[in-house]
C-alpha positions as CSV (number, residue, x, y, z in Angstrom):
1,M,-6.3,12.0,38.5
2,I,-7.7,14.8,40.5
3,A,-8.0,17.0,37.5
4,G,-10.2,14.4,35.8
5,A,-12.4,14.3,38.9
6,F,-12.7,18.1,38.9
7,L,-13.6,18.0,35.2
8,I,-16.3,15.3,35.7
9,L,-17.7,17.2,38.7
10,T,-17.7,20.5,36.8
11,T,-19.6,18.9,33.9
12,F,-22.1,17.3,36.2
13,L,-22.8,20.6,38.0
14,A,-23.1,22.4,34.7
15,I,-25.7,19.9,33.5
16,M,-27.6,20.2,36.8
17,T,-27.6,24.0,36.5
18,F,-29.5,23.6,33.2
19,V,-32.0,21.4,35.0
20,C,-32.5,24.2,37.6
21,L,-32.8,26.7,34.7
22,Y,-35.7,24.7,33.4
23,R,-37.4,24.7,36.8
24,A,-36.9,28.5,37.0
25,Y,-38.6,28.9,33.6
26,K,-41.4,26.3,34.1
27,G,-41.9,26.5,37.9
28,P,-45.6,26.4,38.9
29,T,-45.2,29.1,41.6
30,S,-43.1,32.1,42.1
31,A,-41.4,30.5,45.1
32,D,-40.2,27.6,43.0
33,R,-38.7,30.0,40.6
34,V,-36.9,32.0,43.4
35,I,-35.5,28.8,44.9
36,A,-34.3,27.5,41.5
37,I,-32.6,30.8,40.8
38,N,-30.9,30.6,44.2
39,V,-29.7,27.1,43.5
40,I,-28.3,28.2,40.1
41,A,-26.4,31.0,41.9
42,T,-25.0,28.5,44.4
43,K,-24.0,26.1,41.7
44,V,-22.3,28.8,39.7
45,T,-20.4,29.8,42.8
46,V,-19.2,26.2,43.2
47,L,-18.2,26.1,39.5
48,I,-16.2,29.2,39.9
49,V,-14.3,27.7,42.9
50,L,-13.7,24.5,41.0
51,L,-12.3,26.6,38.1
52,A,-10.1,28.4,40.6
53,M,-8.8,25.1,41.9
54,M,-8.2,23.7,38.5
55,T,-6.3,26.7,37.2
56,D,-4.5,27.6,40.5
57,Q,-6.0,31.2,40.3
58,D,-6.7,32.3,43.9
59,S,-8.4,35.5,42.7
60,F,-11.3,33.5,41.3
61,V,-12.2,32.6,44.9
62,D,-12.7,36.2,45.7
63,V,-15.0,36.5,42.7
64,A,-17.0,33.5,43.9
65,I,-17.4,35.0,47.3
66,V,-18.7,38.3,45.8
67,Y,-21.1,36.3,43.5
68,A,-22.4,34.3,46.4
69,M,-23.1,37.4,48.4
70,M,-24.9,39.0,45.5
71,G,-27.0,35.9,45.0
72,F,-27.9,35.8,48.7
73,I,-28.9,39.5,48.8
74,T,-30.9,39.0,45.6
75,T,-32.8,36.1,47.0
76,V,-33.6,37.9,50.2
77,C,-34.9,41.0,48.4
78,V,-37.0,39.0,46.0
79,S,-38.4,36.9,48.8
80,K,-39.3,40.0,50.8
81,Y,-40.9,41.6,47.8
82,M,-43.0,38.5,47.2
83,E,-44.1,38.4,50.8
84,K,-45.0,42.0,51.4
85,G,-45.2,43.6,48.0
86,K,-42.6,46.3,48.7
87,L,-38.9,46.3,49.2
88,F,-38.3,48.9,51.9
């Protein structure tokens, strides 16, 4: 029962990730593209955690945490670059 719910949720999140990918490609402004990429990173993190729960692999959660940190740092760096034109 719960495995079926995880499968449905995983499929839904994967489809919504492709919707965000379209927004990242087509977005009218750079800010829209950065936000779409951040949302993609968040959804992929959730997908990794769902995969960890479905397969009982606790090490996948560590991978998801590292991926989330990398996505956050990337978003901050790109946002700062867009605002000021230089990174450091």
